[in-house]
N, C-alpha and C positions, 0 to 999 in steps of 0.2 A: 427640754429646750432643743436638743439636737433633732429629735423627731419632728418638731414643728418646723424647723428650718428645712428639713428634707421635704416636708409636705409642700412648703412654699415653692421650692425649686421644681417639684413635680408639677404643680399648678402652673407655674410660669412656662415650663416646657409645653404643657398641654395647650395653654393659651396661644403660644407661638404656632403650634400646629393648626389650631383652629383659624387663626388669622391668616396663615398661609393658604388655607383652603378657601377662605372668604375673599382673598385678594382678587381673584379673577371671577367673582361670582356675578353672573349676568342673568338675563331672562332665560336663556337655555339651561343654565344650571339650576334655576328655580324649578323649571318644568321637569328636569331630570330628577331633582330632589323629590318632587311630588310623586313621580312615577316609581321611584326607588323605595320610598318610605314604607309602603305596605310589605314589600319583600324583605326589608331589614327587620321589621317587627315580626313577621312570620318566621324568618330564619332563626332569630335569637330566641323567640318564645318556644318554638318547638324543639330547638336544640337543648335548651336548659330543661324543658319539661321531660325530654327523653332521659336525661341523666337522673332526674328525680324519680321517674317511673321505674327505671332499671334498679335503682337502689331500693325502692319500696318493694318491688317484686322479689328482690333478694333477701328481704327481711329487715332492712334498715328503715325505721320510721322517721328518721331525722328530717328528710325533706317534707314529709307529710305534716309533722309537728310545726315546721317553720313556714307552712303554707305555700310550699313550692310545687306541690303536686296539682297544678292548675295550668290551664292555658290562658290565664289572664296575663297579658303582656306586662302589666305594672309589677307583677311579682318577679319578673325575670330580667327586666331592663335596668341596667346600671346607668344613671343619668350621664355621668362623665363619659363612660364608654360609648353610649348611644350618640351623644353629640359628636364625639371624635369619629365614630364610624360614618356619620353623615357628612361631616365637613373635612375630615382628614383622611378618609378612606381606610381607616383601621380603628378598631375599638373592641369592645367586649360586652358580654352580658354579665349579670350577677351570678357568680359561681354557685352551684348547688353544693351545700355542705353535706358530707356523708360521714358515717362512722362505720368502718369496715368490721369492727368487732360485733356489730349487730347483725351481720349477714347470717343466713341460715347455716347451721353446722355442717351441712353436706357440701358446702362450697368453701374453698380456701379464701383468705382475705385478698391475696394477690389476684386470684382469678376473678373474684367479685369486683375488685377495683378496675380490672381490665374491662369487664363487661360494662360497668357503669361509665367508664371514660370513653368507650367506643360507641356507646348508645347515641350521644349527641351528633357526632359526624355521620353515623349511619342514618339517623333521622334526616339530616340535611340532604344526603344523597337520595333517600326515598322521596323527599319533598321535591327535589330537582326533577326526578323522573315523573312524578305526578303532575307537576306544572308543565313539563314538556309535553306530556300526553294531552293535557287540557289545551295547550297552545295549538297543537296539531289537530285536535278535534274541532276546535273553533275554526281554524283555518280551512279545514276540509268541509265541514258541514254548515258553517254559517253562510248566510246570504252574502253574495258578493258586494251588495251595496253596503252591508254592515262593515265588511272588512276594509273597504276603501274609504269609509266615512272616517271623520276625524276621531269620533268616539271609539270606533272599532280599532283604529290604529293605535290609540293610546292604551286601550285595554290589552291588546296583544303585546304591546311594548312593556307594560307593567308585568304581565305574566312572564314574558321573556326575561326581564330583569330579576324577577323572583327566582326563576330557575337558575340563572347564572350566579346570583348571590348565594344560593344554597350549595351549588357545586363548589364555589370558592371557599365558603365557610367550612364545608365538610372536608375538603381536601387539605385546606390550610391547617385545620386542627389535627390532622394525622401526622404532621411534622413532629419529630421527637425533640421538641424544644420547650423549655419551661416558658410560660405557664400553660402551654397548649395541652389538649386532652391526651394526646398520644404520649407525652412525656411521662405521665403518671404510671404507665405500664410497660416501660421498656426494660 
């Protein structure tokens, strides 16, 4: 009974955040949402995949067994966290579960957990660098008519949003606060 009432309070708070985000939702916000959506999906998917891959490489098959060792966004996106990320500018992906006792014997559990927890933010920083390079390559080598066209402008804007989102997610997850990634290995 107590747990159910806590859940309702959390859902009410989340609904308030979503409604606050929708309060000033206009045509510019819809366009911004459309341009940001690919970056959000890429950032969350690769972030959580990096956690799963690091754990798997260290010998823990838990993410593999749970189907998390994939780049399929549906395996990594938490519906509530995703909606909040889009409309309230904060949210989360589905956390990758690991069992540090399954790590290879040549690595301590603490060191293994630190590697797994830093893998997500590191992947976001790498993605930010990759998308920044793509942005500048398109800007430098693309035909000027493409860059000044509406389509070219929006493609460059979506790439720019993706780079910025990955920087934000990567740096934010390095803060030593629960439930962020860096908190697990301080």
